[in-house]
N, C-alpha and C positions, 0 to 999 in steps of 0.2 A: 250596584254590585261591581266588585273589582274584578275585571276579566283577566288581569295579569296574575292573579293569585295562583301559585303553582302547586299547592298541595293537592294530591290526587283526589281526595274526597270532595274537595270544593269544585274541581273540574267536573266530576261526575254530577254533582248537584246542579251546577249551571246548565249542563246538558239536559238533565231531566226537566228543569224548569222551562227550557227553551223549546223542547220538542214535544212535551206532553201538556196539552192545554188543560186537561182536567186535574193536573197535579199542581196544587196551589200551596204555597208556604203559609201554614196557619200560624197565628200568634203562639208563642211558647206557653202561654197559660191555658191554651185550649185543652180540656180534659181528655179529648179523644187521642191526643198524642201519647198518652200513657199506655194505650193499648195497641195503636197502629204504628208498627216499627218503621214502615216506609214513610208515612207522613211525618213521623217524629224526626227521622233522618233529614228529610228535605227542609223541615222548619228550622232545625238546629243549625245545619250547615249554611243555609241561605242567610240566616240571621248573623252568623259569625262572619261570613264573607262580606257582608255589607258594612261591618264595623270599620271605623277609621283605625289605622294601625296603632295610634297612640292610646286608643281606648281598650285594646285587648288585654294588656297586662292588668289594668285597673279592674276590669270585669273578673279576671281570674282571682284577684286578691279579695274580691267582695263575697266569694262563696262562703256559706251556702245561701241560695235564694229560697226563702220560705214559701213563696207563692208558686213555685214550680214543683211538679211531681218528681219523685226520686229518679225515675228513668230519664226524664228530660234533663235534670240536673247533671246526671252522670255523663250523658252524651255531650251536653253543653260544655262541661269542664274539659273533656277530651278535645273537643273541636277548638276551643279557645287556646288550649296548650299547643295544638298542632299549628294553629295560625301564628301564635307567638314564636314557635320554633322556626317557622318559615321567615318571619319578619325580623326577629331578633333572637337567634338561637342562644346566645350567651345569657340573655335575660331569662329565657325559658329554662335554661339549665340551672341558674341560680335559684329560680323559683322552685324547681323540682327538688333540688338538694336540700332545701329548707323545710320540706314536709316531713311528717312522721315516717318511720323507716319503711313500713309496708307500702304506703302511698308513694313515697319518694322513689322506690325501686320501679314502680309502674310508670311514674311520670318521666323518670330519666330515660326509660326505654322509648317512650313516645317521642321525646325530644331528639334522641339520637337517630331514631328511625327516619325522621324528617331531615335532620341536619346532614346525614351522610349522603343524601341525594343532592345536596346543594354544594357542599364544600368538604370533600374528603380530607384534604390536608389539614384544614382548620380543626376538624374533629380529632385527628391524630395528635396535633399539637396540644389541644385543650385537654384531651383525656390523659396525657402524660402527667399532668399535675393533680389528677383526681385520686380519690381513694380506690382501693383495689376493686370494690364492688361496682363503682361507677365506671371505671376503666374497662372492666370486664363486660359491662353492658354495652359500652361503646363498640368494643370489638365484636360483640355478638351482632349488633346492628350492621356493622361493616361487612361481616361474613355473609349475612343474609342478603345484603344489597349487592355484593360483588362476588358471589359464589363462583362466577365464571372466571375469576382471576386464577392464575397458577397458585397452587398451595404454597410454593416457596415464597411468593410475594405476600400472601396473607400472613405467613409466619414472620416475615420481615416487618410487616406492619405491627404485629403483636410486640416484637422487640422494640420498635420505636416508641410504643406506648408504655414501655417498662413492664411488660407482661411476659410471662413464659411463652415462648413461641409455640410450644406444643398445644396451647389453648386454641390456637387458630384451627388446628386440625380437628380437635375435639368438637369445636363449634360447627365446623364444616360438616362433620359427621351427623350432627344433630339436625341440620337444616337441608342437606342435599337430598334431592330426589334421584336415587340411583337409576330409576327407570328411564331418566332422560340422559344418562351418560352414554355416549356413543361407543366408547371403547373401555368397558369395565375391566378388561385384563390389564390395560395400561395403567388405569387408575389404581387397581389393586397393588401392582408392583410399586408404583410411585409412593403410595401411602405406606406400604410395608417398609420401604427404604427410609422414609421420613420418621416413622414411629420407631424404627430401630435406632436412628440417631438420637431421638428424644427419650428412648426407653419408655415409651408410652403406648405400647401395643395393647395392653390390657384395657386401658381407658377407651381405646378405639375398637374394642372387640365387636360391638354391634355394627359398626361401619364395615368392617371386614366381612362379617357374615352377610350383610346385605349386598355388598359388591360381589362376593363370591357367588351368591345365588343368582345375581343378575348375569354374571359371566357364564354360569352354567347354562342359562337359557340360550346363550349364543353358541357355545361350543360343546355342550353335553358332557359325558362322563370323562372325556379326555382332560377336562379341567382338574378332576380329582387326581389323576396320575401326575399331571404337571405340578400341582401344589405339593403332593406327597413326595415326589422325587426331586423337586427343584430346590429345596432348602439348602443353603450353603453349609449349615451345621447339622444336616440330617433332620428327618421328621421327628418331632417330639410332641408329646401332649402338653396342654396348657401353653399353647403358642399361637401366633397368627395363623399358621398353617392348620393346626388342629381345629381351631374354632371355625375356620373357613370350611374345612372338610365336613365337619359336623353339620354346619348350616346347609351345605349342599345336599348331604344325604337326607336330612330331614325334609327338605323341599322335594327331592327326587322321590322319596318314599311316598309322599303325598300325591304326586302327579303320576309317577311311573313305578309303583312298588315292585313289580316283577323285575324290571331292569335294575333297580337299586339292589334287590336281593341277589341277583346274579352277579352283580359287581362285587359285593362283599364276600360272596362265597367262592369266588374264583381268583382271589388275590393270591400271590405267590406264597405268602404265609398268613396264618390267621390273624385277624385284627378284631379282638373280642369286643372292643368298645364300638367299633363300626358295625359289627354284626348286631350288637344289642340295640343300637340306634334304629336300625332298619326293622328288625323283627318285632320290636315292641310297638312301633308306630303302625306297622302293617297289620299286626294281629289285633290291635285296638280298633282299627278302621274296618278291617275285613278278615275276621277270624278264620273263616272257612278257607279262603284263598291262601292264607299264610300256612295253615295246616297242610294243605295239599302240596304247597311248594316245599315244605320241610320234608314231607314224606318221600319226595323224589331225590333227596340228597343221598349220595353214595357213601360218604364218610359217616361211619357209625358215631364217632365221637362228636362231630359237628351236629349230626342229627339229634343226638341226645341233649346237647346243650340248648339247641333251639326248642326242643320239646319241653324242656324245663321252663324256658322263658314263656312259651305259650301257655303252659299250665298255670303259671303265676298270673298271667294277664287274664286268662279265662276265669280263674277263681276270683279275681278282683271284680270282674264284670258280672258274673253270675255265681256268687259264693254258695248260695243255698243249693242250687242245682248241682254244682260240682261236688259238694260234700255228700250229697245223696247219690251221686252217680260217678264215683271216682274211677269206675271201670272204663269210662270213656277216655281217660287219660292214659298214655303209655305207662307201663308199670314203673319204670325207673324215674318217672316225673311225678308220680302221685304224691310223694312226700311234700313236694313244693305246693301242689294244689291244696293239700290238707292244711298246711300251716297258713298259707295266704288266705284261704277261704275263711278260716277261723278268725284270723286277724282282721279281715275286712268286716265281718259281721260284728266283731267286738267293738268297732267304732261306734255302733249304734246301740248294741245291747250285749253286755257281757254274759248275762244268763242265757240268752239265745245262742250265742257263740259256744258256750260251754255245753249246752244240750246237743247242738249239732256235732260237737267233737265227740261226745260220749256215744253218739249213735253210729259212728263209723265202725263198720264190721271188722275190718282188719285191725288186729290188736296193736301191731307196730305203728300203723298210721294213726290209730286212735291215741296212742301215747305221744307221738310226735305232735299231734294237734293240741292236745292238752298241755304239754310242756311249753309249746309256743305261746299258749294263752296265759300261763302262770304268771310271768313277770308283769304282764299288762294288768291282769285282774288284781294281783296282790298289791300292786301300787295304787290302783284307783279305788278299789272297794275291798280292802283286806278282810273286813269283818264278815262279809258274805261269802267269801271264796270257799272256806272249809265247809260251811254248811251246805253249799251247793254240791261239793264232791261227795259228802257223806250220804247223799241220796243214792249213790252207787258205790258202796264201800267194798266192792269185790277186789279192787286193786290196792292192796295195802301199801305196796311200795310207792305208789303214786300219791297216796294220802300223806305218807311221811315226807315225801319230797315237797308237797304243797305246804305242809306244816312248817317245814324248815324255811321255805321262802317267806312265809308269813311272819315268822319270828323276826327276821331281819328287816322286813318292810314295816313292821309295826313298832320297831324299837324306838324310833324317835317320837312318834305320835302317841303311842299307848304302851309304854314299857311294862306295865303290869300285865296286860293281856299277852304281850310277847313272852313274858316270863312264864305265864301259865301254859301257853302252848309249848314252850320249850321243855317244861317238866313232863309233858305228855309224850314227848318225842323219845323213842327208844334210844338207849345208849348203844352206839355202834362201836365196832372195833376201833382201836387206836389208829389215827391217821398221822404218820410221821410229819413233823414240822407243822402241826395244826396251827393255823392262823398266824404263823410266824411269831408267836408270843412265847410259848413254853414248849420245849422239847421233852420227850418222854424221859430222857436221861436227867434233865433238870429236876423232874418231879421225884427222882430217887425211888422209883417203883420198879417191880419186876417187869421184864420184857413182855410177859404174857398177860399183863393187866389189861382189862377192857378199857375202852375209851372214856373220854370225859363227857358228861351229860351236856346237852345243848344249852341249858340255863347257865352253866359255868362259862361257856364260851361267850355269852353276851354280857357277863357281869363286868367286864372291863368298861364297856360302853355305858352301862347303867351307873357304875360307880363314878365315872367321869362326869356324867350329866346330872345325877341326883344321888349324892352319896347317902343322904338320909334314907332314901327309898331302898338303896342297895343294902344297907344295914338291916332294914326291916325285912326284906325279901330273903336275906341270907338264912333265916331260920327255916325256910321252906325248901331250901336246896336239898336234893337227894344226897343221902349219906355216902361216904366213901371218898374216892378220888375226886368226884364231882364237887363235894362240899369243901374238900381241901383246896382245890383250885379256886373256887369262888371266894373262899376266905382270903386267899393270897391276893386276889384282884382287889378286894375291898381294903386289905391292909396296905397295898401299894398306894391306892388312892388316898388313904388317910395320911400316909407318909408324905406324898406329894403336896398335900394341903398343909403340912406342918403339924398335924395332930399325932405327934410321936407316941405319946402315952396311950392314946386310943388304939394305935396300931399294935402296940405291945400288948395291951390288955386283950385285944381280939384273940391273941394266940392262946389265952388261958382256956378257951373252949375246945382246944385241940388236945389230943393225947400227947404224952411227952415226946414220943417219936415224931409225931406230926409237928410239934412246936419246933423241934430242932430243924426239921425240913423247912418250916415256914420262915424262921429267922435266917436260915442260911440263904434263902432266895431273896428275902427282904434286904439282907446285908449286901448281897451281890449287886442287887439293883441300886441300892443306896450309894455304894462305893462308886458306881459308874456315874450317878447323877449329882451327888453332893458329898464328897468324901470329907470335907472339912466340917460340914454339919453333922455327919455321923460321928466324927471324933468328939465333938462337943456334947453329943447326946448319949455317949456310951454308957454312962452310969445308970440310965433308965432301963437297960436290959435286965431282966429279973434274975438270971442265973449267972453264976461266976463263969461257968464253962462258955456260955454264950458271949459274955463280955470279953473273955480271953480270945475267942474265935474272931470277934469283931476287931480287937486290937491287933491280932496277928495279921489278919488280912489287910488292914489299913497300913500297917508298917511295911508289909511286903509291897503294897501298891506305892507307898511313898518312896521306897528304895528306888523305884523306877522313875517316878514323876517329880519327886522332891517338891511338894506343894504344902505340906503341913508345917505348922510353926514348931519351934523347939518346945514350947509349953504343951502343945497337943501331943507331941511325941513322948514327952515325959509322962503325961497322963496315961497314954496308951500302954506304955511299958509297965505301969503300976498295975494294970488289969491283966497282965499275962500270967498264966499258970506256968509252973516250971517246965512242963512238957512243951507247951507252945513256945516258951522262950527258947528252949533248945532247938526247936524246929526252925526258928528264924535263921539259924546259921546254915541251913541247907538251901540250895538253889530253889527258886520257886518253880 
């Protein structure tokens, strides 16, 4: 056995063999090695340590060995590579780089872990010429082996290796044990300065959090004041300072919740995020103590905010109890408990959540709970939602609200069912600017006309996704302004698709007054989208008056934008009636 072999594993093995008489290196083919990890370790490393240096690389290249168990083979391959990395690291690296990607990455790490303990400068020089992945692994091995070096020196090493120097700090954060840092305050400021230079504070967020928590152990709540008040640019969220403060408060709330609570409630001005961090963690861990602490607060506004937070947390932990006993919650926080309780139960059972919601005695809280449940249920199980509510049909307004939710949630997956539900929905009063599509003035109807039925409001979507279905459903749209709007939506879709004659023929089912209205809006829409195409299709409009209106509007439009050809202008002028021709001379 070679006593000068420097790899740590082999030194340990030699020591074991020399000091423990009962521990004997078994042959690698011994079946017991597959189950006994200690004996396997001794056998493998003693075998490799006894090999001549020239034989190691050859043994590596001969893998796999069919007469060895998988576990023995795995450890033998690693031990051989460690030995080769010690004897001839360049050969070990070349061997590792030539493996398949996943295996290569693991092997390169083994090589550099050994090599950096032998000749750091040689590793730096060699890594400079490698690909990014291999160079990154070399730096990782260096940082782990030399974490006691100043960070500025580790950053310089990264630069020498043609890597971004901020990687050294990131890797340091991955490997450093902050519990062993003697002066966490100094380290926190040092790393804050370096990451500011590199603009890499976010990548090192976890390191700052760990350092700040370690610093807090030494200096207590004074650390929070120093971090919050010491920033050159002022304290701001989503920064080194904010993440450090959050980490400290999370840790403090776990170990000393009363002290953390007193800290956030006695700040010169309220910090809602900090308050939330403390009360949520405290209430989750010790609900009764948190409730008692909040009860002692003198500020009514702060007390109510905390009570709402606690209500939500309690409802998450015990949703069924809370929904049946809302009176245990302060009155102004009950709405939070109602909606959170229902939402929590809904994660496992929508029907159970709905039943609990309907059992709430207070009508306003019951409505809040049900309305909070609506979007969840209508999205996940739309077909069962209305059936569930109809079990208690006393609240007609709520049924209508649910039906409307269902219409829009079913529109993509089941447009026919959505249409059927929409037809059952009462026609409400007109809502100005409905859906941003058609204004009441555009519909050319009296101002006291009732609103458009819900089925017409979804016809734009149905026409766009399935025009044939829209044409089929159009027959069942409720008469009146609802039918008129639905017809217009289908006509627009036909026009967009290039089915001009079909769009014109669709108007024949309307009254003469409605046809004028229909063509007026189709023309208005067409001029905005395809004025040249409209000019070419003008002869397809059935009435002379309609063709003249089209021609007049297009000519007025062209007077401003000048995009029609001379031939199109001549054609349009031929379709003008005398009255429309005279009106062209007046300003638009």
